[in-house]
C-alpha positions as CSV (number, residue, x, y, z in Angstrom):
1,M,139.9,111.1,101.8
2,L,141.7,109.1,99.2
3,K,145.0,110.2,100.6
4,R,144.5,108.4,103.9
5,H,142.7,105.5,102.2
6,N,145.7,104.9,99.9
7,Q,148.5,106.0,102.4
8,I,150.2,102.6,102.6
9,L,149.7,101.9,98.9
10,I,151.3,105.3,98.0
11,T,154.3,104.5,100.2
12,V,154.8,101.1,98.6
13,I,154.5,102.6,95.1
14,F,157.1,105.3,96.1
15,L,159.6,102.6,97.2
16,L,158.9,100.5,94.1
17,D,159.5,103.5,91.9
18,L,162.9,104.0,93.4
19,L,163.7,100.3,92.9
20,L,162.6,100.6,89.3
21,A,164.8,103.7,88.8
22,Y,167.8,101.6,89.9
23,V,166.7,98.7,87.6
24,A,166.2,101.0,84.7
25,W,169.6,102.7,85.3
26,E,171.3,99.3,85.2
27,L,169.4,98.0,82.2
28,A,170.2,101.2,80.3
29,Y,173.9,100.7,81.0
30,Y,173.8,97.2,79.4
31,L,171.5,98.3,76.6
32,R,173.8,101.2,75.7
33,F,177.2,99.6,75.9
34,F,176.6,95.8,75.4
35,W,173.2,94.5,74.2
36,L,172.3,97.2,71.6
37,N,175.3,99.5,71.7
38,F,173.6,102.0,69.4
39,P,175.1,104.3,68.3
40,F,178.3,102.4,68.6
41,A,180.5,103.3,71.6
42,E,184.2,102.9,71.0
43,V,185.0,103.0,74.7
44,T,183.0,101.1,77.4
45,P,183.0,103.1,80.6
46,S,183.4,101.5,84.0
47,H,180.3,100.1,85.5
48,S,181.4,101.3,88.9
49,Q,181.2,104.9,87.7
50,Y,177.5,104.5,86.9
51,L,176.9,102.7,90.2
52,K,178.3,105.7,92.0
53,A,175.5,107.9,90.5
54,V,172.7,105.6,91.8
55,A,172.3,107.4,95.2
56,V,172.0,110.8,93.5
57,L,169.6,109.3,91.0
58,L,167.3,107.9,93.7
59,V,167.2,111.2,95.6
60,L,166.4,113.2,92.5
61,T,163.7,110.7,91.5
62,G,162.0,110.9,94.9
63,I,162.2,114.8,94.9
64,V,161.1,115.3,91.3
65,F,158.2,112.7,91.4
66,T,156.9,114.2,94.7
67,F,157.0,117.8,93.5
68,T,155.4,117.0,90.2
69,G,152.4,115.4,91.9
70,V,152.9,111.8,90.9
71,Y,151.8,110.5,94.3
72,H,148.6,112.5,94.6
73,S,146.0,109.9,95.6
74,H,143.7,110.3,92.6
75,R,146.6,109.8,90.2
76,V,147.7,106.6,92.0
77,A,144.1,105.4,91.9
78,R,143.6,106.0,88.2
79,L,146.1,104.8,85.6
80,S,144.8,107.2,82.9
81,H,145.5,110.2,85.2
82,G,148.7,108.8,86.5
83,A,150.3,108.0,83.1
84,I,150.3,111.7,81.9
85,H,152.0,112.8,85.2
86,L,154.5,110.0,84.9
87,I,155.5,111.3,81.5
88,K,155.9,114.8,82.8
89,A,157.8,113.7,85.9
90,C,160.2,111.6,83.7
91,F,160.7,114.7,81.5
92,W,161.7,116.8,84.4
93,L,163.9,114.1,85.8
94,F,165.7,113.8,82.5
95,I,166.3,117.6,82.4
96,T,167.6,117.5,86.0
97,L,169.9,114.6,85.2
98,L,171.3,116.4,82.2
99,A,171.9,119.5,84.2
100,M,173.7,117.5,86.9
101,A,175.8,115.7,84.4
102,F,176.7,118.9,82.7
103,F,178.1,120.5,85.9
104,Y,179.8,117.3,87.1
105,R,183.4,117.3,85.7
106,K,185.0,114.2,87.2
107,F,183.3,111.9,84.8
108,S,181.4,112.3,81.6
109,Y,178.1,110.3,81.7
110,S,176.7,109.2,78.4
111,R,173.7,111.3,77.2
112,I,172.5,108.3,75.1
113,H,172.5,106.2,78.3
114,M,170.2,108.7,79.9
115,I,167.8,108.5,77.0
116,Y,167.8,104.7,77.3
117,F,167.3,105.1,81.0
118,M,164.2,107.4,80.6
119,G,162.6,105.2,78.0
120,T,163.2,102.0,80.1
121,F,162.1,103.7,83.3
122,L,158.9,105.1,81.9
123,V,157.9,101.6,80.5
124,L,158.6,100.0,83.8
125,L,156.6,102.7,85.7
126,I,153.5,102.2,83.5
127,L,153.8,98.4,83.8
128,L,153.9,98.8,87.6
129,R,150.9,101.0,87.6
130,G,149.0,98.6,85.4
131,L,149.9,95.7,87.8
132,V,148.8,97.8,90.8
133,Q,145.4,98.4,89.1
134,M,145.0,94.6,88.5
135,V,145.8,93.7,92.1
136,L,143.5,96.4,93.4
137,R,140.6,95.3,91.3
138,T,141.1,91.7,92.6
139,L,141.2,92.9,96.2
140,H,138.1,95.0,95.7
141,K,136.1,92.1,94.3
142,R,137.0,90.2,97.4
143,G,135.9,93.1,99.6
144,W,139.4,94.0,100.7
145,H,140.8,97.6,100.7
146,T,137.3,99.1,100.2
147,R,135.2,101.7,102.0
148,N,131.4,101.5,102.0
149,I,130.0,105.0,102.1
150,A,126.6,106.5,102.9
151,I,125.5,110.2,102.5
152,I,123.1,112.2,104.8
153,G,121.7,115.4,103.4
154,T,120.5,117.1,100.2
155,S,122.8,120.1,99.9
156,Q,123.9,121.3,96.4
157,M,127.3,119.7,97.0
158,V,125.8,116.2,97.0
159,D,125.5,115.9,93.2
160,N,129.1,116.7,92.5
161,F,130.3,114.5,95.4
162,V,128.2,111.5,94.1
163,E,129.6,111.9,90.6
164,T,133.2,112.0,91.9
165,L,132.7,109.0,94.1
166,R,131.3,107.0,91.2
167,R,134.4,107.9,89.1
168,Y,136.6,106.5,91.9
169,R,134.8,103.3,92.5
170,H,137.8,101.4,91.2
171,A,139.8,103.0,94.1
172,G,137.7,101.1,96.6
173,M,135.3,103.9,97.5
174,I,131.9,102.3,97.1
175,L,128.8,104.5,97.5
176,K,126.0,102.5,99.0
177,G,123.3,105.2,99.0
178,R,121.6,107.9,101.1
179,I,120.3,107.9,104.6
180,G,117.3,110.1,105.2
181,L,116.9,112.5,108.1
182,P,114.2,111.7,110.7
183,N,111.6,113.9,108.9
184,Q,112.5,112.6,105.3
185,V,111.1,109.7,103.4
186,S,112.2,107.4,100.6
187,S,110.6,109.5,97.9
188,D,113.4,112.0,98.3
189,S,116.1,111.1,95.7
190,L,119.3,112.6,94.4
191,K,121.1,111.5,91.2
192,N,119.4,108.0,91.3
193,L,121.0,107.5,94.7
194,S,119.7,104.4,96.5
195,Y,117.6,105.2,99.6
196,L,119.0,103.0,102.5
197,G,116.5,104.1,105.1
198,N,115.8,106.7,107.8
199,M,118.2,107.9,110.5
200,N,115.9,106.2,113.0
201,D,117.1,102.8,111.6
202,I,120.8,103.7,111.6
203,D,121.9,100.6,113.5
204,A,120.3,98.3,111.0
205,I,121.5,100.3,108.0
206,V,125.2,100.3,109.2
207,A,125.0,96.6,109.9
208,K,123.2,95.5,106.7
209,Y,125.3,97.6,104.2
210,K,128.6,97.4,106.2
211,I,128.9,101.1,106.2
212,N,132.4,102.4,107.1
213,Q,132.1,106.1,106.4
214,V,129.1,108.5,106.6
215,F,129.3,111.9,104.8
216,I,127.1,114.7,106.1
217,A,126.1,117.2,103.4
218,L,123.2,119.3,104.9
219,S,121.4,122.1,103.2
220,N,120.6,125.3,105.2
221,D,117.1,124.0,106.0
222,E,118.5,120.7,107.3
223,K,121.2,122.1,109.6
224,T,118.8,122.1,112.5
225,D,119.2,118.3,112.6
226,L,123.0,118.6,113.0
227,S,123.2,118.1,116.8
228,H,120.9,115.1,116.6
229,L,123.1,113.6,113.9
230,Y,126.1,113.9,116.0
231,D,124.4,112.2,119.0
232,V,123.3,109.3,116.8
233,L,126.5,108.8,114.7
234,F,128.9,109.0,117.7
235,D,127.4,105.7,118.9
236,Q,128.2,104.0,115.5
237,M,131.5,102.5,114.5
238,V,131.8,104.6,111.4
239,D,134.0,107.5,110.3
240,V,132.0,110.7,110.1
241,K,132.9,113.4,107.6
242,I,131.3,116.8,106.7
243,I,131.0,118.2,103.2
244,P,130.5,122.0,103.8
245,D,128.0,123.8,101.6
246,L,129.9,127.0,100.8
247,G,126.9,128.6,99.0
248,P,127.7,131.3,96.5
249,F,131.5,131.4,97.3
250,K,133.7,130.8,94.3
251,Q,136.1,128.1,95.3
252,M,139.8,128.3,94.2
253,H,142.5,125.9,95.5
254,T,140.3,125.0,98.4
255,D,142.2,123.5,101.3
256,V,141.4,122.2,104.8
257,E,143.9,122.5,107.6
258,S,144.1,122.4,111.4
259,F,145.2,125.5,113.3
260,D,145.9,124.5,116.9
261,D,143.1,121.8,116.7
262,I,140.7,124.3,115.1
263,P,139.5,123.1,111.6
264,I,139.8,125.8,109.0
265,V,138.5,125.6,105.4
266,T,140.3,127.9,102.9
267,I,138.1,128.5,99.9
268,I,140.1,131.0,98.0
269,Q,143.9,131.1,97.8
270,S,146.7,131.6,95.4
271,P,148.4,128.5,94.0
272,L,151.8,130.2,94.2
273,D,153.0,129.7,97.8
274,G,156.0,127.9,99.1
275,W,158.1,126.0,96.4
276,N,155.5,126.8,93.7
277,A,156.4,130.5,94.1
278,V,160.1,129.7,94.0
279,L,159.9,127.6,90.9
280,K,157.7,130.2,89.1
281,R,160.1,133.0,90.0
282,L,163.1,131.0,88.7
283,L,161.2,130.4,85.4
284,D,160.3,134.1,85.2
285,F,163.8,135.4,86.0
286,W,165.7,133.1,83.6
287,G,163.0,133.2,81.0
288,A,163.1,137.0,80.9
289,L,166.9,137.2,81.0
290,V,167.2,134.8,78.0
291,A,164.4,136.7,76.1
292,I,166.1,140.0,76.7
293,V,169.4,138.7,75.3
294,L,167.6,137.1,72.3
295,F,165.4,140.2,71.5
296,S,168.0,142.9,72.4
297,P,168.9,143.6,68.7
298,V,165.2,143.9,67.9
299,M,164.6,146.2,70.8
300,L,167.6,148.3,69.9
301,I,166.2,148.7,66.3
302,I,162.7,149.6,67.5
303,S,164.2,152.2,69.9
304,V,166.1,153.9,67.1
305,L,163.0,153.8,64.8
306,I,160.8,155.4,67.4
307,K,163.2,158.2,67.9
308,L,163.5,158.8,64.1
309,T,159.8,158.6,63.3
310,S,158.0,160.6,66.1
311,P,158.8,163.1,68.8
312,G,158.7,161.9,72.4
313,P,160.2,159.2,74.6
314,I,161.0,155.7,73.5
315,L,159.3,154.0,76.4
316,F,155.7,154.5,77.6
317,K,154.9,153.9,81.3
318,Q,151.4,153.2,82.5
319,E,149.9,152.3,85.8
320,R,148.6,148.7,85.9
321,M,147.3,146.4,88.7
322,G,149.1,143.2,89.5
323,L,149.4,140.6,92.3
324,D,147.1,141.3,95.3
325,G,145.9,144.5,93.8
326,V,149.3,146.2,94.0
327,T,149.9,148.7,91.2
328,F,153.1,149.2,89.2
329,Q,154.4,151.0,86.2
330,T,154.3,148.7,83.2
331,L,156.7,149.4,80.3
332,K,155.9,149.5,76.6
333,F,157.5,150.9,73.5
334,R,155.6,154.1,72.8
335,S,153.2,153.4,69.9
336,M,151.0,156.5,70.2
337,R,151.4,160.2,70.2
338,V,152.6,161.7,73.5
339,D,149.3,163.5,74.1
340,A,147.2,160.5,73.0
341,E,144.7,160.7,75.9
342,S,144.5,164.4,76.3
343,R,141.2,164.6,74.4
344,T,139.8,161.1,74.9
345,G,140.8,160.2,78.4
346,A,141.3,156.5,79.4
347,V,139.8,154.5,76.5
348,W,140.6,151.2,74.8
349,A,142.4,151.3,71.5
350,R,140.1,151.0,68.4
351,P,140.8,149.4,65.0
352,D,140.9,152.8,63.3
353,D,142.6,154.6,66.2
354,D,144.2,157.8,64.9
355,R,146.3,158.2,68.1
356,R,148.8,155.6,66.9
357,T,151.9,156.4,65.1
358,L,152.7,154.6,61.8
359,L,155.4,152.5,63.5
360,G,153.2,152.1,66.5
361,T,150.5,150.4,64.3
362,V,153.1,147.7,63.3
363,L,154.4,147.3,66.9
364,R,150.9,146.8,68.3
365,K,149.9,144.4,65.6
366,T,152.9,142.2,66.2
367,S,152.9,142.7,70.0
368,L,156.5,143.9,69.9
369,D,155.5,147.0,71.9
370,E,155.2,144.6,74.9
371,L,158.9,143.6,74.9
372,P,160.0,146.1,77.5
373,Q,157.8,144.3,80.0
374,L,160.6,141.7,80.2
375,F,162.2,144.2,82.5
376,N,159.1,144.3,84.7
377,I,159.4,140.5,84.9
378,L,163.1,140.8,86.0
379,K,162.0,143.2,88.7
380,G,159.4,140.7,90.0
381,E,156.5,143.0,89.1
382,M,155.2,140.7,86.4
383,S,155.5,137.0,85.3
384,M,156.2,135.4,82.0
385,V,152.7,133.8,82.1
386,G,149.6,135.1,83.8
387,P,146.5,137.3,83.3
388,R,147.3,140.5,81.4
389,P,147.6,143.5,83.7
390,E,144.8,146.0,83.4
391,R,144.5,149.7,84.3
392,P,143.0,150.6,87.7
393,V,140.6,153.1,86.0
394,F,139.0,150.2,84.1
395,I,139.2,147.7,86.9
396,R,136.9,149.9,89.1
397,D,134.2,149.4,86.5
398,F,134.9,145.8,85.6
399,K,134.9,144.4,89.1
400,N,131.2,145.6,89.6
401,K,130.1,144.1,86.3
402,I,132.0,140.8,86.0
403,P,131.6,138.2,88.7
404,H,134.9,137.1,90.3
405,Y,136.9,139.6,88.3
406,M,139.3,140.4,91.2
407,L,140.3,136.8,91.6
408,R,142.6,137.2,88.6
409,H,144.9,139.2,90.9
410,K,145.7,136.1,93.0
411,V,148.8,135.6,90.7
412,K,151.2,138.1,89.1
413,A,150.1,139.7,85.8
414,G,151.8,138.0,82.8
415,L,153.4,138.9,79.5
416,T,151.3,136.2,77.9
417,G,148.5,134.1,79.2
418,W,145.9,131.4,78.6
419,A,143.3,134.0,77.4
420,Q,145.8,135.6,75.0
421,I,146.8,132.3,73.2
422,N,143.1,131.4,72.9
423,G,142.4,134.7,71.1
424,W,140.8,136.7,74.0
425,R,142.8,139.8,73.9
426,G,142.3,143.5,73.0
427,N,138.7,144.6,72.7
428,T,137.1,141.2,72.9
429,S,134.7,139.5,75.4
430,L,135.8,140.3,79.0
431,E,133.7,137.5,80.3
432,K,135.6,134.9,78.2
433,R,138.9,136.5,79.1
434,I,138.2,136.3,82.8
435,E,137.0,132.7,82.4
436,C,140.3,131.8,80.8
437,D,142.2,133.7,83.5
438,L,140.4,131.9,86.3
439,Y,140.9,128.5,84.5
440,Y,144.7,129.3,84.4
441,I,144.8,130.1,88.1
442,E,142.8,127.0,89.1
443,H,144.9,124.7,87.0
444,W,148.3,126.3,87.4
445,S,151.4,124.2,87.2
446,L,154.9,124.9,85.9
447,W,154.2,122.6,83.0
448,F,151.1,124.7,82.2
449,D,153.3,127.8,82.1
450,I,155.8,126.2,79.7
451,K,152.9,125.0,77.5
452,I,151.6,128.5,77.2
453,L,155.0,129.9,76.5
454,V,155.6,127.4,73.7
455,I,152.1,128.1,72.1
456,T,152.8,131.9,72.4
457,I,155.8,131.5,70.1
458,F,153.5,130.2,67.3
459,K,150.3,132.0,67.9
460,G,150.7,134.6,70.6
461,F,152.3,137.5,68.8
462,I,149.9,138.4,66.0
463,N,146.2,138.7,66.7
464,P,143.4,140.4,64.7
465,H,142.2,142.1,67.9
466,A,145.6,143.7,68.7
467,Y,145.3,147.3,67.5
């Protein structure tokens, strides 16, 4: 809805962003080598060399800003939302520019210049967004670039929709009120929503309130009026949109698409398709590779200690469930006796679990027993970040007791995750853990993964519930 409403505005902002990137690049050159010249540069590089990089800069800016979601309609419409994403986009642009400069050997671009550029560019971008907000507010006050909206129906979706529209009033989406069905009267009210009149008076209502768009949100009891609504609304000069009531379905990355002119609503899907999947796999592969190199001395020492302190193999393999319910053999350093489950069967570890070896107690407390899962990540069976993989024998029980449990398998299982860094690991509340897992899937982004990895370094290894 906002996307089409702001389509021209988004295009104009995109072009202005590219212009600002060029301006910031030029300003950074003069700030770095002439106006400020801090730290002092003994040699002033040719201006023409920096101009040669402008074309690459503009292409990278367009790509990075698009893929980081800067031009999503709700972020363009709200400065507070857009500023955070501008900072993230500038960070990724800076990293990309540094990488390009590192591999380009014909000329050495100043890293200080790039810092000046990013600072200048970010300031200009925020100033531009502030100016856009001021212009839009002025236009809206004069009745330009606005849409007057009315709602028909009383489904459960109406409350959320009304609250959302009121948050985006500054974007020119003005909610005038509700139109009642032929058998409804003004006493019916939702969220203090103004009652504009009955469908029998639709001509007068549209004219009086200058309605541009009508949203239909019918409850199950009201759907018998749908055909009558179509007949009436098709004679009006208004856009007609439907808010589907999906009932008890849990919605995750809901999407609407057209398949050979057939409208299809997707209510549950993984966020990791297309380029998102490629970017996450790159993070997983290189992240696991770097971690293996860094932790290889630790893993070697642990391997030797396991062999010296208890009989049996170094590694322990166990069946776990991952993406789309596919099982795989997860790897861990063996922390228990070889016959640990011969008497107990499949059970969770306890604080006083006598099945653990002495070394295993330390490994489990520090989460070092999980390090071999880096090889699961290299193979593509797991991810650096995601819901922790669980045993199928437990899942058969959990999925019947915990609502939406199986949705956690819409992404790969992870070495660490949002639930783990928030303390929900080991024998803790499964409901809270699933709540965190679903939150992670719903709000996934590459930035979110990096945030979780950074927090894991400081608070993800040792946990009182790891035993």
